[in-house]
C-alpha positions in Angstrom: 14.5 28.1 -11.6 12.3 25.1 -10.4 15.4 22.8 -10.4 17.3 25.5 -8.5 14.6 25.9 -5.9 14.3 21.9 -5.6 18.3 21.8 -4.9 17.6 24.4 -2.3 15.0 22.3 -0.5 17.4 19.4 -0.6 20.2 21.6 1.0 17.7 22.8 3.5 17.0 19.3 4.6 20.9 18.6 5.2 21.4 21.8 7.0 18.3 20.9 9.3 19.6 17.2 9.8 21.9 15.5 12.4 25.5 14.8 11.0 25.2 11.0 11.3 21.6 10.5 10.1 20.5 13.3 7.3 16.8 11.9 7.4 16.2 12.9 11.1 15.8 16.3 12.2 18.6 18.3 14.2 16.5 18.4 17.3 15.9 14.7 17.8 16.4 13.7 21.3 15.5 16.8 23.1 14.8 16.2 26.6 11.1 16.0 27.3 10.4 18.2 30.3 6.6 18.7 30.3 4.2 16.7 32.3 0.9 17.7 30.7 -1.4 15.0 29.7 -3.0 14.8 26.6 -2.1 16.2 23.2 1.3 17.8 22.9 3.5 19.0 19.9 6.9 17.3 20.0 10.0 19.3 20.8 11.5 18.2 17.6 8.7 19.5 15.6 8.5 22.9 17.3 12.0 23.6 17.0 12.3 22.4 13.4 9.4 24.9 12.8 11.0 27.5 14.4 14.4 27.3 12.7 12.7 27.0 9.4 10.7 30.2 10.2 13.7 32.0 11.2 15.5 31.4 8.1 12.7 33.2 6.3 13.3 36.1 8.2 10.6 35.7 11.2 11.4 37.6 14.3 8.5 37.6 16.6 6.6 34.4 17.8 3.5 35.4 16.3 5.3 35.6 12.9 6.8 32.2 13.7 3.5 30.9 14.3 2.4 32.0 10.8 5.2 30.6 9.0 4.7 27.4 10.9 1.0 27.0 10.0 1.8 27.9 6.3 4.5 25.4 6.0 3.4 22.5 8.1 3.2 20.1 5.3 6.7 20.9 4.4 8.0 19.9 7.8 6.0 16.8 7.5 7.4 15.6 4.1 10.9 16.5 5.2 11.2 15.0 8.5 8.0 12.9 9.1 6.6 15.3 11.7 3.2 16.2 12.5 1.9 19.3 10.6 0.4 22.4 12.3 1.1 23.9 15.6 -1.3 25.4 18.3 -1.2 29.1 19.9 1.7 29.9 22.1 3.5 26.9 21.6 6.9 28.6 20.6 7.2 30.9 23.6 6.3 28.0 26.2 8.6 25.5 24.9 11.4 27.8 24.3 11.3 29.1 28.1 11.5 25.3 29.4 14.2 23.6 27.3 17.6 23.2 28.5 19.9 25.8 26.8 22.7 23.3 26.9 21.2 21.0 24.5 20.6 23.8 22.1 24.2 24.8 22.4 25.2 21.4 21.5 22.9 21.4 18.6 24.6 24.5 17.2 27.9 22.5 17.4 26.2 19.8 15.5 25.2 21.8 12.8 28.7 23.4 12.2 30.2 19.8 12.4 27.8 18.6 9.8 29.0 21.4 7.5 32.5 20.7 8.1 32.0 16.9 7.4 30.1 17.5 4.1 33.1 19.8 3.2 31.0 22.8 2.8 33.4 24.8 5.2 36.3 25.9 3.0 39.0 27.9 5.1 40.0 30.1 1.9 40.1 33.6 3.3 43.2 33.0 5.6 46.1 30.5 5.4 45.4 29.6 9.1 41.8 28.3 10.4 40.8 31.1 12.3 38.1 31.6 15.2 37.2 35.2 16.6 35.8 35.5 20.1 33.9 38.5 21.0 31.0 39.6 23.1 27.5 40.5 22.1 24.5 42.0 24.0 21.8 39.7 22.8 18.8 41.4 24.7 18.3 44.5 26.9 15.2 45.8 29.0 13.5 46.6 32.0 12.3 43.1 32.9 14.6 40.2 33.7 14.8 37.9 30.5 17.0 35.2 31.7 18.9 34.1 34.9 22.0 35.0 33.3 21.0 38.4 32.9 23.2 41.3 34.2 21.5 44.2 36.4 22.5 48.0 36.1 21.4 51.1 37.4 20.9 54.2 35.1 20.5 57.4 36.5 18.1 59.9 34.7 19.0 63.6 34.9 17.3 66.7 33.9 18.7 69.7 32.1 20.3 70.9 35.2 22.1 67.9 35.8 19.9 66.7 38.8 18.8 63.0 39.2 15.3 62.6 38.5 15.0 58.8 38.9 17.1 55.6 38.9 15.9 53.0 36.3 16.9 49.6 36.5 18.0 47.8 33.3 19.1 44.1 32.5 21.1 42.9 29.9 21.9 39.1 28.4 25.5 39.1 27.4 26.6 36.4 25.3 30.0 35.1 24.0 30.3 34.1 20.4 32.8 32.1 18.3 32.8 33.1 14.9 34.9 31.6 12.0 36.6 34.0 10.1 38.6 32.2 7.9 35.8 31.0 5.6 33.7 33.1 3.5 30.3 33.0 5.2 31.5 34.0 8.8 29.7 31.2 10.6 29.0 31.2 14.1 30.6 28.2 15.7 29.5 28.4 19.4 28.0 30.7 21.9 27.9 30.8 25.7 26.0 33.1 28.1 28.1 35.3 30.5 26.6 34.7 34.3 25.3 37.6 35.9 27.9 37.5 39.0 30.9 36.5 36.7 33.2 38.4 34.1 33.9 37.6 30.4 37.1 35.9 31.1 35.6 33.2 33.3 33.0 32.7 30.4 35.9 32.6 27.6 37.6 29.8 29.6 34.5 27.5 29.8 33.8 28.3 26.1 37.3 27.5 25.1 37.6 24.4 27.0 34.3 22.8 25.6 35.6 23.6 21.8 39.0 22.2 22.8 37.4 18.9 23.6 35.1 18.8 20.5 38.0 20.0 18.1 40.6 17.9 19.0 42.0 17.5 15.5 42.1 21.2 15.0 39.8 20.6 12.0 37.9 23.9 12.6 40.4 26.4 14.2 44.1 26.8 14.8 44.4 30.3 15.8 42.0 32.4 18.0 41.5 36.3 17.9 40.1 38.5 20.4 39.8 42.0 21.7 41.7 43.4 24.5 39.1 42.6 27.2 40.3 38.7 26.9 44.0 39.6 26.8 45.4 37.9 30.0 47.9 35.7 30.7 45.8 32.6 32.1 43.7 32.8 29.0 46.7 32.8 26.7 48.1 29.8 28.6 45.0 27.7 28.2 45.2 28.5 24.4 48.8 27.7 23.8 48.6 24.4 25.9 45.8 23.2 23.7 48.2 23.7 20.6 46.6 26.7 19.4 47.8 30.4 18.7 46.0 33.5 19.8 46.1 37.1 18.7 44.9 39.7 21.1 44.7 43.4 21.1 46.7 45.6 23.7 44.9 48.4 25.8 44.8 49.8 29.1 44.1 46.5 30.8 47.5 45.3 30.0 49.6 48.6 30.4 52.8 47.0 30.6 52.5 45.1 27.3 51.0 48.3 25.7 53.8 50.7 26.7 56.3 48.3 25.4 54.6 47.7 22.1 54.3 51.6 21.7 57.9 52.2 22.7 58.9 49.6 20.0 56.3 50.1 17.0 55.0 53.6 17.4 54.7 54.9 13.8 56.0 58.2 12.7 54.0 60.1 10.0 56.7 59.5 7.4 57.8 56.0 8.7 57.6 53.5 6.1 55.4 50.3 7.0 56.0 46.5 6.1 52.6 46.6 4.4 50.3 49.1 3.2 46.8 48.5 1.9 44.9 50.4 -0.7 42.1 52.8 -0.1 38.9 50.9 1.2 35.4 52.7 1.4 34.1 52.2 4.7 30.6 53.9 5.3 31.3 57.6 4.7 35.0 57.4 5.1 37.8 56.1 3.0 40.5 54.0 4.9 44.0 53.0 4.7 45.8 50.6 6.6 49.6 50.5 7.5 51.2 47.5 9.1 54.5 47.0 11.0 55.6 44.3 13.4 58.5 43.2 15.7 59.9 40.3 17.4 61.4 42.2 20.1 58.0 42.1 22.0 58.9 38.3 22.7 59.4 37.3 26.2 58.3 41.0 27.4 58.5 40.9 31.2 55.8 43.1 33.1 54.9 43.6 36.8 52.6 40.5 36.6 54.0 37.9 34.3 56.8 37.1 32.0 55.1 36.9 28.5 57.0 33.9 27.4 54.1 33.0 25.1 54.5 35.9 22.9 56.4 35.6 19.7 55.5 39.2 18.0 54.0 42.5 18.7 51.9 44.2 15.6 50.8 47.7 15.1 47.9 48.8 12.7 47.7 52.4 11.9 44.3 53.4 10.4 44.2 56.6 8.2 40.7 57.9 7.5 40.0 60.3 4.7 36.7 62.4 3.7 35.8 63.3 0.3 35.7 67.0 -1.0 34.3 68.3 -4.1 31.9 66.4 -6.4 34.0 63.6 -8.0 33.2 60.0 -6.9 35.0 56.7 -6.9 38.6 56.7 -8.2 38.3 60.3 -9.2 37.2 61.5 -5.6 39.4 64.1 -4.0 40.4 63.1 -0.5 41.8 65.2 2.4 43.2 63.4 5.8 40.4 63.3 8.6 42.2 61.4 11.5 44.6 58.5 12.4 44.2 55.7 14.9 46.9 53.3 16.2 46.1 49.8 17.4 48.6 47.2 18.9 48.2 43.8 19.0 50.1 40.6 20.2 50.3 37.1 19.1 52.0 33.7 19.6 52.5 33.3 15.8 56.1 33.2 14.4 57.1 35.6 11.9 57.7 33.0 9.3 54.0 31.8 9.4 52.3 34.6 7.8 53.4 37.6 5.5 52.6 41.0 6.4 49.7 41.4 4.0 48.2 38.1 5.6 48.7 39.5 9.0 46.8 42.7 8.1 44.0 40.6 6.5 43.8 38.6 9.7 43.4 41.8 11.9 40.7 43.0 9.6 38.8 39.8 9.6 38.5 39.9 13.1 37.2 43.6 13.1 34.7 42.6 10.2 32.6 40.3 12.4 31.0 43.5 13.7 29.5 44.4 10.4 29.4 41.0 8.7 27.8 38.9 11.7 26.6 40.9 14.6 25.2 44.0 12.5 23.4 41.5 10.4 21.8 39.9 13.5 20.8 43.2 14.8 19.2 44.6 11.5 17.7 41.6 9.9 16.5 39.6 13.0 16.1 42.7 15.6 18.3 40.7 18.2 19.1 43.4 20.5 15.8 45.6 19.7 13.0 43.5 21.5 12.8 41.1 24.1 10.1 38.7 23.0 9.6 36.8 26.2 10.9 37.0 29.6 9.7 33.6 31.0 12.3 31.0 31.7 15.2 30.8 29.2 13.1 31.7 26.1 15.2 34.5 25.3 18.4 32.9 25.6 17.1 29.8 23.6 15.9 31.9 21.0 19.4 33.1 20.5 20.7 29.8 20.0 18.1 29.0 17.3 18.9 32.2 15.7 22.6 31.3 15.4 21.6 28.2 13.5 19.3 30.0 11.2 21.9 32.9 10.6 24.4 29.9 9.7 22.0 28.6 7.3 21.1 31.9 5.5 24.6 32.5 5.1 25.5 29.2 3.6 22.7 29.8 1.1 23.5 33.8 0.6 25.4 34.4 -2.8 27.3 37.0 -4.5 25.1 38.7 -7.3 25.9 37.2 -10.6 26.7 40.2 -12.8 27.0 43.3 -10.3 28.4 46.7 -11.4 32.0 46.7 -11.0 32.9 48.7 -8.0 35.8 50.9 -8.0 37.6 49.2 -4.9 37.0 45.8 -6.3 34.6 44.7 -3.3 32.1 41.9 -4.1 28.4 42.7 -3.9 26.3 40.1 -2.1 22.5 39.7 -2.3 20.2 41.4 0.1 19.1 39.4 3.1 15.5 40.0 2.0 16.2 38.3 -1.4 17.8 35.1 0.6 14.7 35.1 2.9 12.3 35.3 -0.2 14.4 32.5 -2.1 13.9 30.2 0.9 10.4 30.9 1.4 9.7 30.3 -2.4 11.5 27.1 -2.4 9.6 25.7 0.4 6.1 27.0 -0.1 6.0 26.2 -4.2 8.8 23.6 -5.0 8.6 20.8 -3.0 6.1 18.4 -4.7 7.1 14.5 -4.9 7.6 14.9 -8.8 10.3 17.5 -8.3 12.0 15.5 -5.4 12.2 12.6 -7.8 13.6 14.4 -10.7 16.5 16.1 -8.4 17.0 12.5 -6.9 16.3 14.0 -3.3 15.9 11.8 -0.5 12.1 11.2 0.6 12.3 8.9 3.5 
């Protein structure tokens, strides 16, 4: 166990280091914006402490300060940084730091993992990136200059308007790598208050295309119906990538044509059918069809020469009746839903089973990534600070902490065999405790030397 925790310290030190110099912190070189004379804590020291505290499950600034005071010696030994922090340091520094620099550090972290061959794209035959929006904070006070303002009418039992509340919401676009087991967040970008998500998606993708010129990180981009428009699809294909987007009411012409070609009948035979999958209180079965007849579809706005195929996924939900469970459970059909998608992929590149896996991998980021951030770090529950860009900057550091915990988190060694074959992961609390134990108790010099860890 001692050797295991010592190796964990070594791994954490690499995760917090810049790609070209593992001996320096990931936050080296942040622009100094403070003009206060006298003793000041360095930005590199503060952000390193924040990131380590978040990897141990710290959410509020108070808990971060407690963690920072407890592990000041660890930070000092890891990166030669001064130990200890003063009160209210985290909120003030997060509020004044430029968010673009933290956005770049998030990419550096993922780049370092890729250069060390820690990202293995073994879940899908193509390197895949899922693009989706996420509400990172909401409240009655404006928490960022990117916060979107909205009005909510409060009504009584008779339907009369009692008052009108003004609320603010910080909306972020996130790119999550779905072809790797850990579902890492590669990049995120705020949606400006007077802009839509399409504009933010174009800015995000253009930057990623510049940084990932060799397509080492992603070859295919999946997104929901809100991003499905011709200019964005053209931007992706011109960069040498493929896209897969959902079809809904924002593309009525494409959706109507896909529904005409692929609408499933109850007794129709799909190209691929999954087995039963347990999802919360329902059992689900997925049926998949595809066609090349959607290629070059002409709508009232565009000729979709970028499209190669149309896909259809039917979701059948079942509920359990009786007392039997697992494989012996007696199921009855609850409802059916149909989803239509369009893609620039050729039919020869993926099998039907792989196509369905690709669709499900995009839907899974709600549970595997966004839900974990909400439940474990309370991302959308509280606004911890409304000064400057503290909330936005906290989201960037949180993405780095989430990536580290995902790389550390493991499947249970000898879990009970599930009837549906799903793997059981360690709990988040076990991951947080393991990181804290490794940093608190197992980072002495003799252990470092025995594991041949870097000490400079």
